Residue frames as a rotation matrix with the C-alpha (Angstrom) as fourth column:
ALA 1
0.382 -0.872 -0.307 82.49
0.718 0.489 -0.495 56.86
0.581 -0.032 0.813 141.31
VAL 2
0.848 -0.187 -0.495 84.61
0.326 -0.552 0.767 58.46
-0.417 -0.812 -0.407 144.02
PRO 3
0.746 -0.664 0.057 87.47
-0.340 -0.453 -0.824 60.72
0.573 0.595 -0.563 142.90
LEU 4
0.793 -0.532 -0.296 90.73
0.605 0.632 0.484 59.05
-0.071 -0.563 0.823 143.86
SER 5
0.577 -0.631 -0.518 94.10
-0.066 -0.668 0.741 60.54
-0.814 -0.394 -0.428 144.60
GLY 6
0.732 -0.191 -0.654 96.76
-0.619 -0.587 -0.522 61.62
-0.285 0.787 -0.548 142.15
ASN 7
0.866 -0.477 0.147 99.75
0.478 0.707 -0.520 60.49
0.144 0.521 0.841 140.20
PRO 8
-0.308 -0.203 -0.930 102.12
-0.009 0.978 -0.210 59.43
0.951 -0.056 -0.303 141.76
GLY 9
-0.969 -0.191 -0.153 101.23
0.147 0.045 -0.988 60.58
0.196 -0.980 -0.015 145.26
TYR 10
-0.156 0.936 -0.317 98.12
0.987 0.139 -0.077 61.20
-0.028 -0.325 -0.945 147.25
VAL 11
-0.472 0.144 0.870 96.24
0.166 -0.954 0.248 64.48
0.866 0.262 0.426 147.02
VAL 12
-0.973 0.103 -0.209 95.34
0.191 -0.163 -0.968 66.07
-0.133 -0.981 0.139 150.36
GLY 13
-0.507 0.854 -0.115 91.58
-0.669 -0.474 -0.573 65.93
-0.544 -0.214 0.811 150.91
LEU 14
0.073 0.527 -0.846 90.81
-0.870 0.449 0.205 62.98
0.488 0.721 0.491 148.61
PRO 15
0.808 0.336 0.483 89.97
-0.556 0.706 0.439 59.46
-0.194 -0.624 0.757 149.84
LEU 16
-0.297 -0.888 0.350 92.63
-0.700 0.452 0.553 56.82
-0.649 -0.081 -0.756 150.31
VAL 17
0.020 0.213 -0.977 92.83
-0.851 0.517 0.095 54.15
0.525 0.829 0.192 147.61
ALA 18
-0.277 -0.014 0.961 91.63
-0.779 0.589 -0.216 50.94
-0.563 -0.808 -0.174 149.25
GLY 19
-0.061 0.259 -0.964 91.02
-0.806 0.557 0.201 47.37
0.589 0.789 0.175 148.22
PHE 20
0.679 0.346 0.648 90.38
-0.644 0.704 0.299 43.78
-0.353 -0.620 0.701 149.18
GLY 21
0.838 -0.407 -0.362 92.97
0.072 0.741 -0.667 41.03
0.540 0.533 0.651 149.06
PRO 22
-0.398 -0.384 -0.833 95.61
-0.885 -0.076 0.458 40.20
-0.239 0.920 -0.310 148.07
ASN 23
0.723 0.632 0.278 94.06
-0.444 0.734 -0.514 37.55
-0.529 0.248 0.811 145.88
ALA 24
-0.015 -0.814 0.581 96.36
0.116 0.575 0.810 34.85
-0.993 0.080 0.086 144.43
THR 25
0.027 0.061 0.998 95.10
0.935 0.351 -0.047 35.30
-0.353 0.934 -0.047 140.85
VAL 26
0.446 0.251 0.859 94.41
0.695 -0.702 -0.155 39.02
0.564 0.666 -0.488 140.39
GLY 27
-0.684 -0.712 0.157 96.31
0.424 -0.563 -0.709 40.70
0.594 -0.418 0.687 143.24
ILE 28
-0.822 0.394 -0.412 94.26
0.202 -0.476 -0.856 43.42
-0.533 -0.787 0.311 144.92
ILE 29
-0.186 0.833 0.520 90.61
0.920 -0.038 0.390 44.04
0.345 0.551 -0.760 144.09
GLN 30
-0.961 -0.265 -0.083 90.40
0.277 -0.914 -0.295 47.85
0.002 -0.307 0.952 144.18
THR 31
-0.046 0.975 -0.217 87.20
0.901 -0.054 -0.431 49.50
-0.432 -0.215 -0.876 145.30
LYS 32
-0.837 -0.243 0.490 85.93
0.488 -0.738 0.466 52.37
0.248 0.630 0.736 143.18
ASP 33
0.101 0.910 0.403 82.68
0.273 -0.415 0.868 53.28
0.957 0.022 -0.290 144.92
ARG 34
-0.181 -0.178 0.967 82.09
-0.676 -0.692 -0.254 55.11
0.714 -0.700 0.005 148.19
PHE 35
0.777 0.553 0.299 80.88
-0.597 0.498 0.629 51.95
0.199 -0.668 0.717 149.95
GLY 36
0.809 -0.519 -0.276 84.24
0.511 0.853 -0.109 50.18
0.292 -0.053 0.955 149.64
GLN 37
0.196 -0.762 0.617 86.46
-0.133 -0.644 -0.753 53.05
0.972 0.065 -0.228 150.71
LEU 38
-0.528 -0.444 -0.724 88.32
0.696 0.262 -0.669 53.23
0.486 -0.857 0.171 153.99
THR 39
0.061 0.661 0.748 85.79
-0.175 -0.731 0.660 54.78
0.983 -0.171 0.071 156.37
VAL 40
-0.937 -0.199 -0.289 85.27
0.251 0.195 -0.948 55.30
0.245 -0.960 -0.132 160.09
MET 41
-0.080 0.953 -0.294 82.09
0.994 0.097 0.045 55.63
0.072 -0.288 -0.955 162.10
LYS 42
-0.312 0.059 0.948 80.54
0.304 -0.940 0.158 59.06
0.900 0.337 0.275 161.91
SER 43
-0.778 0.031 -0.627 80.23
0.610 -0.199 -0.767 61.17
-0.149 -0.979 0.136 165.04
SER 44
-0.109 0.767 0.632 77.14
0.436 -0.535 0.724 63.20
0.893 0.354 -0.276 165.78
SER 45
-0.410 -0.054 0.910 75.94
-0.539 -0.791 -0.290 65.58
0.735 -0.610 0.295 168.44
HIS 46
0.567 0.715 0.410 73.78
-0.757 0.256 0.601 63.02
0.325 -0.651 0.686 170.31
GLN 47
-0.345 -0.926 0.155 76.69
-0.915 0.296 -0.274 60.51
0.208 -0.236 -0.949 170.52
ASP 48
0.257 0.484 0.837 74.43
-0.625 0.743 -0.238 57.43
-0.737 -0.462 0.493 170.69
CYS 49
-0.724 -0.690 -0.002 76.13
-0.470 0.491 0.734 54.52
-0.506 0.532 -0.679 168.89
LEU 50
-0.549 0.545 0.634 72.96
0.550 0.807 -0.217 52.58
-0.630 0.229 -0.742 168.16
GLN 51
0.557 0.746 -0.363 71.28
0.214 -0.552 -0.806 55.58
-0.802 0.371 -0.468 166.49
MET 52
0.320 -0.535 -0.782 74.36
-0.804 -0.590 0.074 56.15
-0.501 0.605 -0.619 164.29
GLU 53
-0.113 -0.410 0.905 74.86
0.043 0.908 0.416 52.53
-0.993 0.086 -0.085 163.23
GLY 54
0.293 0.152 0.944 75.74
0.871 0.365 -0.329 52.36
-0.395 0.918 -0.025 159.53
LEU 55
0.999 0.018 0.035 76.67
0.031 -0.921 -0.389 56.03
0.025 0.390 -0.920 159.20
ARG 56
0.328 -0.941 0.083 80.27
0.846 0.332 0.417 56.31
-0.420 -0.067 0.905 157.98
THR 57
0.866 -0.190 -0.463 82.66
-0.318 -0.923 -0.216 59.08
-0.386 0.335 -0.860 156.95
PRO 58
0.823 -0.567 0.015 85.56
0.379 0.530 -0.758 58.51
0.423 0.630 0.652 154.51
VAL 59
0.418 -0.807 -0.416 89.20
0.491 -0.185 0.851 58.77
-0.764 -0.560 0.320 155.57
LEU 60
0.978 -0.078 0.194 90.68
0.116 -0.569 -0.814 61.65
0.174 0.818 -0.547 153.56
PHE 61
0.272 -0.959 -0.079 94.42
0.879 0.281 -0.385 61.81
0.392 0.035 0.919 152.94
GLY 62
-0.541 -0.677 0.499 96.26
0.387 -0.727 -0.567 64.28
0.747 -0.113 0.655 155.16
TYR 63
-0.055 0.597 0.801 93.39
-0.657 -0.625 0.421 64.89
0.752 -0.503 0.426 157.58
ASN 64
-0.965 -0.217 -0.145 93.65
-0.015 0.600 -0.800 63.45
0.261 -0.770 -0.583 161.09
LEU 65
-0.130 0.991 -0.025 90.33
-0.504 -0.045 0.862 62.13
0.854 0.124 0.505 162.30
ILE 66
-1.000 -0.011 -0.013 88.82
0.006 0.504 -0.864 61.16
0.016 -0.864 -0.504 165.65
SER 67
-0.225 0.974 0.038 85.25
-0.665 -0.182 0.724 59.96
0.712 0.138 0.689 166.02
GLY 68
-0.969 -0.107 -0.222 83.36
0.084 0.705 -0.704 58.21
0.232 -0.701 -0.674 168.72
CYS 69
-0.047 0.985 0.169 80.10
-0.474 -0.171 0.864 57.47
0.879 -0.039 0.475 170.42
ILE 70
-0.686 -0.056 0.726 78.63
-0.717 0.223 -0.660 56.14
-0.125 -0.973 -0.193 173.65
MET 71
-0.281 0.593 -0.755 76.93
-0.242 0.717 0.653 52.76
0.929 0.367 -0.058 173.93
ARG 72
-0.335 0.292 0.896 74.64
-0.939 -0.032 -0.342 52.03
-0.071 -0.956 0.285 176.84
ILE 73
-0.460 0.110 -0.881 74.38
-0.221 0.947 0.233 48.31
0.860 0.302 -0.412 177.48
THR 74
0.035 0.577 0.816 71.71
-0.982 -0.133 0.137 47.10
0.187 -0.806 0.562 179.86
ASN 75
0.871 0.245 0.426 71.88
-0.325 0.938 0.124 43.33
-0.369 -0.246 0.896 179.28
ILE 76
0.135 -0.920 -0.367 75.48
-0.988 -0.099 -0.115 42.12
0.070 0.378 -0.923 179.11
THR 77
0.329 0.022 0.944 74.74
-0.397 0.910 0.117 38.41
-0.857 -0.413 0.309 179.41
ASN 78
0.753 -0.056 0.656 75.38
0.558 0.583 -0.591 37.89
-0.349 0.811 0.470 175.69
CYS 79
0.268 -0.753 -0.601 78.90
-0.132 -0.647 0.751 39.33
-0.954 -0.122 -0.273 175.36
LEU 80
-0.535 -0.490 0.688 79.55
0.552 0.413 0.724 37.64
-0.639 0.767 0.050 172.00
GLN 81
0.259 0.723 0.641 76.58
0.964 -0.231 -0.129 39.41
0.055 0.652 -0.757 170.42
TRP 82
0.891 0.046 -0.452 77.65
0.163 -0.961 0.223 42.80
-0.424 -0.272 -0.864 171.85
SER 83
-0.086 -0.988 -0.125 81.22
0.044 -0.129 0.991 42.28
-0.995 0.079 0.054 170.66
ARG 84
-0.392 0.024 0.920 79.94
0.884 0.285 0.369 41.64
-0.253 0.958 -0.133 167.11
ILE 85
0.696 0.695 0.178 77.81
0.717 -0.687 -0.122 44.80
0.037 0.212 -0.976 167.23
ILE 86
0.669 -0.501 -0.549 80.76
-0.058 -0.772 0.633 46.88
-0.741 -0.392 -0.545 168.46
LYS 87
-0.390 -0.848 0.359 83.16
0.330 0.235 0.914 45.42
-0.860 0.475 0.188 165.87
ASN 88
-0.074 0.458 0.886 80.66
0.997 0.037 0.064 46.07
-0.003 0.888 -0.459 163.07
MET 89
0.882 0.401 -0.246 80.27
0.427 -0.903 0.059 49.62
-0.199 -0.157 -0.967 164.34
LEU 90
0.321 -0.858 -0.401 84.02
-0.093 -0.450 0.888 50.21
-0.942 -0.248 -0.225 164.31
ILE 91
-0.675 -0.714 0.186 84.94
0.074 0.185 0.980 48.67
-0.734 0.676 -0.072 160.95
GLY 92
-0.122 0.704 -0.699 81.63
-0.856 -0.431 -0.285 48.80
-0.502 0.564 0.656 159.08
PRO 93
0.655 0.540 0.528 80.14
-0.256 0.817 -0.517 46.24
-0.711 0.204 0.673 156.72
ASN 94
0.897 -0.327 0.298 82.64
0.413 0.375 -0.830 46.50
0.160 0.867 0.472 153.81
PHE 95
0.720 -0.676 -0.156 85.91
-0.403 -0.591 0.699 47.39
-0.565 -0.440 -0.698 155.48
PRO 96
0.739 -0.477 -0.475 88.82
-0.410 0.240 -0.880 47.05
0.534 0.845 -0.018 153.01
GLN 97
0.889 -0.442 -0.122 91.80
0.426 0.698 0.576 44.85
-0.170 -0.564 0.808 153.84
SER 98
-0.129 -0.981 0.144 94.53
0.951 -0.081 0.299 46.92
-0.282 0.176 0.943 152.13
VAL 99
0.823 0.256 -0.507 95.42
0.126 -0.953 -0.276 50.51
-0.553 0.164 -0.817 151.33
ALA 100
0.690 -0.545 0.476 97.67
0.615 0.095 -0.783 51.68
0.382 0.833 0.401 148.47
SER 101
0.009 -0.796 -0.605 101.08
0.867 -0.295 0.401 53.18
-0.497 -0.529 0.688 149.24
PHE 102
-0.912 -0.313 -0.264 100.67
0.118 -0.818 0.563 55.66
-0.392 0.483 0.783 146.37
GLY 103
-0.192 0.900 -0.392 97.69
-0.483 -0.434 -0.761 57.32
-0.855 0.043 0.518 144.73
ASN 104
0.381 0.313 -0.870 98.21
-0.924 0.131 -0.358 55.42
0.002 0.941 0.339 141.47
THR 105
-0.555 -0.622 0.552 99.41
-0.654 0.736 0.171 52.01
-0.513 -0.266 -0.816 142.72
PRO 106
-0.238 0.466 -0.852 98.41
-0.763 0.454 0.461 49.26
0.601 0.760 0.247 140.25
VAL 107
0.589 0.578 0.565 96.46
-0.804 0.489 0.338 46.36
-0.081 -0.653 0.753 141.73
GLN 108
0.804 -0.333 -0.492 99.02
0.063 0.871 -0.487 43.88
0.591 0.360 0.722 140.35
ASN 109
-0.265 -0.943 0.203 101.84
-0.127 -0.174 -0.977 45.35
0.956 -0.284 -0.073 142.51
VAL 110
0.603 0.594 -0.532 100.81
0.369 0.384 0.846 43.59
0.708 -0.706 0.012 145.72
LYS 111
-0.106 -0.740 -0.664 103.98
0.980 0.034 -0.194 44.77
0.166 -0.672 0.722 147.53
ASP 112
-0.846 -0.158 0.510 102.86
0.166 -0.986 -0.031 48.41
0.507 0.059 0.860 147.10
TRP 113
0.209 0.951 0.230 99.69
-0.263 -0.172 0.949 47.73
0.942 -0.259 0.214 149.12
VAL 114
-0.810 -0.464 0.359 99.72
-0.417 0.024 -0.909 47.84
0.413 -0.885 -0.213 152.93
THR 115
-0.285 0.697 -0.657 97.59
0.541 0.683 0.490 45.44
0.791 -0.216 -0.572 154.96
ILE 116
-0.062 0.379 0.923 95.31
-0.595 -0.756 0.271 47.19
0.801 -0.533 0.272 157.45
LYS 117
-0.679 -0.206 -0.705 95.74
0.412 0.688 -0.598 45.97
0.608 -0.696 -0.382 161.03
HIS 118
0.385 0.842 0.379 93.05
-0.108 -0.367 0.924 46.22
0.917 -0.396 -0.050 163.69
ALA 119
-0.782 -0.573 -0.245 93.91
0.208 0.131 -0.969 46.98
0.587 -0.809 0.017 167.29
THR 120
0.349 0.932 0.101 91.36
0.034 -0.120 0.992 46.62
0.936 -0.343 -0.073 170.07
SER 121
-0.819 -0.565 -0.102 91.74
0.121 0.003 -0.993 47.66
0.561 -0.825 0.066 173.68
ILE 122
0.281 0.884 -0.375 89.41
0.641 0.118 0.759 47.35
0.715 -0.453 -0.533 176.64
ILE 123
-0.394 -0.406 0.825 89.41
-0.197 -0.839 -0.507 50.42
0.898 -0.362 0.250 178.84
GLN 124
-0.379 0.339 0.861 86.97
-0.925 -0.135 -0.354 49.28
-0.003 -0.931 0.365 181.50
LYS 125
-0.986 0.132 -0.100 85.66
0.138 0.989 -0.054 46.00
0.091 -0.067 -0.994 182.81
PRO 126
-0.309 0.941 0.141 81.93
-0.381 -0.258 0.888 45.60
0.872 0.220 0.438 182.36
SER 127
-0.771 0.160 0.616 79.88
-0.596 0.160 -0.787 45.16
-0.225 -0.974 -0.027 185.50
LYS 128
-0.845 0.495 0.201 76.97
0.503 0.864 -0.013 42.76
-0.180 0.090 -0.979 185.94
THR 129
0.155 0.914 -0.376 74.49
0.554 -0.395 -0.732 45.64
-0.818 -0.095 -0.568 185.66
ALA 130
0.898 0.245 0.365 74.06
0.439 -0.471 -0.765 48.37
-0.016 0.847 -0.531 183.07
THR 131
-0.003 -0.953 -0.302 77.27
0.607 -0.242 0.757 49.83
-0.795 -0.180 0.579 181.71
THR 132
0.916 0.195 -0.351 78.29
-0.112 -0.715 -0.691 52.64
-0.386 0.672 -0.633 179.42
LEU 133
0.173 -0.866 0.468 81.02
0.804 0.399 0.441 52.08
-0.569 0.300 0.766 176.82
HIS 134
0.526 -0.150 -0.837 82.92
-0.415 -0.905 -0.099 54.90
-0.743 0.399 -0.538 175.17
ILE 135
0.367 -0.335 0.868 83.82
0.726 0.686 -0.042 53.71
-0.582 0.646 0.495 171.67
SER 136
0.634 -0.200 -0.747 86.24
-0.417 -0.902 -0.112 55.69
-0.651 0.383 -0.655 169.55
THR 137
0.480 -0.542 0.690 88.41
0.818 0.561 -0.128 55.36
-0.317 0.626 0.712 166.48
SER 138
0.600 -0.337 -0.726 91.15
-0.253 -0.940 0.228 57.60
-0.759 0.047 -0.649 165.14
VAL 139
0.634 -0.479 0.607 93.30
0.771 0.334 -0.541 58.06
0.056 0.811 0.582 162.05
LYS 140
0.651 -0.499 -0.572 96.56
-0.110 -0.807 0.580 59.99
-0.751 -0.315 -0.580 162.12
PHE 141
0.845 -0.423 0.326 98.80
0.414 0.133 -0.900 60.92
0.338 0.896 0.288 159.21
THR 142
0.543 -0.767 -0.343 102.50
0.146 -0.316 0.938 61.41
-0.827 -0.559 -0.059 159.82
ASP 143
0.927 -0.259 -0.271 104.60
-0.354 -0.365 -0.861 63.19
0.124 0.894 -0.430 157.20
VAL 144
0.550 -0.768 0.329 107.74
0.229 0.517 0.824 61.12
-0.803 -0.378 0.460 156.63
SER 145
0.759 -0.284 0.586 108.83
0.595 -0.064 -0.801 62.76
0.265 0.957 0.120 153.39
ALA 146
-0.181 -0.913 -0.365 112.24
0.935 -0.275 0.223 64.42
-0.304 -0.301 0.904 153.31
SER 147
0.649 0.395 -0.650 112.16
0.264 -0.918 -0.295 68.20
-0.713 0.020 -0.700 153.26
ALA 148
0.724 -0.355 0.591 113.56
0.587 -0.132 -0.799 69.99
0.362 0.925 0.113 150.24
GLN 149
-0.008 -0.819 -0.574 116.96
0.839 -0.318 0.443 71.64
-0.545 -0.478 0.689 150.61
PRO 150
0.858 0.362 -0.364 116.98
0.153 -0.857 -0.491 75.34
-0.490 0.366 -0.791 149.65
GLY 151
0.253 -0.784 -0.567 119.40
-0.638 -0.576 0.511 76.74
-0.727 0.232 -0.646 147.07
TYR 152
0.855 -0.062 -0.514 121.40
-0.445 0.419 -0.791 75.29
0.265 0.906 0.330 144.21
LYS 153
0.698 -0.692 0.183 124.24
0.488 0.647 0.587 72.85
-0.525 -0.320 0.789 144.18
SER 154
0.173 -0.728 -0.663 127.66
-0.457 -0.656 0.601 74.20
-0.872 0.199 -0.446 143.09
LYS 155
0.784 0.040 -0.620 128.73
-0.615 0.188 -0.765 73.73
0.086 0.981 0.172 139.48
PRO 156
0.830 -0.516 0.212 131.08
0.434 0.835 0.338 70.82
-0.351 -0.189 0.917 138.86
MET 157
0.435 -0.792 -0.428 134.77
-0.681 -0.600 0.419 71.68
-0.589 0.109 -0.801 138.49
LEU 158
0.981 -0.192 -0.037 136.64
0.105 0.678 -0.728 70.22
0.165 0.710 0.685 135.51
ASP 159
0.409 -0.906 0.112 140.22
-0.694 -0.229 0.683 69.32
-0.593 -0.357 -0.722 136.31
ALA 160
0.970 -0.012 0.241 141.39
0.168 0.753 -0.637 67.65
-0.173 0.658 0.733 133.11
LYS 161
0.133 -0.982 -0.133 145.05
-0.373 -0.174 0.911 66.95
-0.918 -0.071 -0.390 132.47
LEU 162
0.985 0.169 -0.031 145.97
-0.078 0.280 -0.957 66.82
-0.153 0.945 0.289 128.78
PRO 163
0.328 -0.919 0.218 149.31
0.868 0.385 0.313 65.77
-0.372 0.087 0.924 127.32
TYR 164
-0.123 -0.501 -0.857 151.71
0.190 -0.859 0.476 68.62
-0.974 -0.104 0.201 126.51
ASP 165
-0.900 -0.313 -0.303 151.51
-0.227 -0.258 0.939 68.14
-0.373 0.914 0.161 122.74
PHE 166
-0.301 0.877 0.375 147.74
0.577 0.481 -0.661 67.55
-0.759 0.017 -0.650 122.51
PHE 167
0.730 0.611 -0.306 147.12
0.172 -0.597 -0.783 70.65
-0.661 0.519 -0.541 120.30
PHE 168
-0.190 -0.980 -0.066 150.46
0.190 -0.103 0.976 70.37
-0.963 0.173 0.205 118.41
PRO 169
-0.520 -0.126 0.845 149.26
0.836 0.130 0.534 70.16
-0.177 0.983 0.038 114.78
PHE 170
0.412 0.801 0.434 146.84
0.848 -0.512 0.140 73.11
0.334 0.310 -0.890 115.25
VAL 171
0.874 -0.079 -0.480 149.00
0.229 -0.803 0.550 75.55
-0.429 -0.591 -0.684 117.14
């Protein structure tokens, strides 16, 4: 089992809590092993996409990540097949559909899970001969939490008005 993030928030350096769904009967199906976590393709020194196929690295909370590789295509007559290979390389075989907003989000709270969107862009037009594609993926974390205010708040002032004879029997 993969150690997951904390309660209630995420812990920097631990994997994001990911899952599949939402499913109408059980909500989100949360993944608890390393094969179902949110991952990106792993970069290496030789940068050849086809040699690195299947190698993945997990997305860790708080760490920005950029990875990529180069794909040399010699026969581009079957574009549909190449597009499937490239998509599988980018998202992997078991890419989750949702990620939890908090480190301890229950699977029944479907509104606390965020659907993962895929964005694809074409940088260059392929030619009729051999072409080289630069494939990359990135993850960026942006801190949107409010910063703490230093110091203490002032003590409340009591300004009570009592009737003139309030303490009459005791004084």
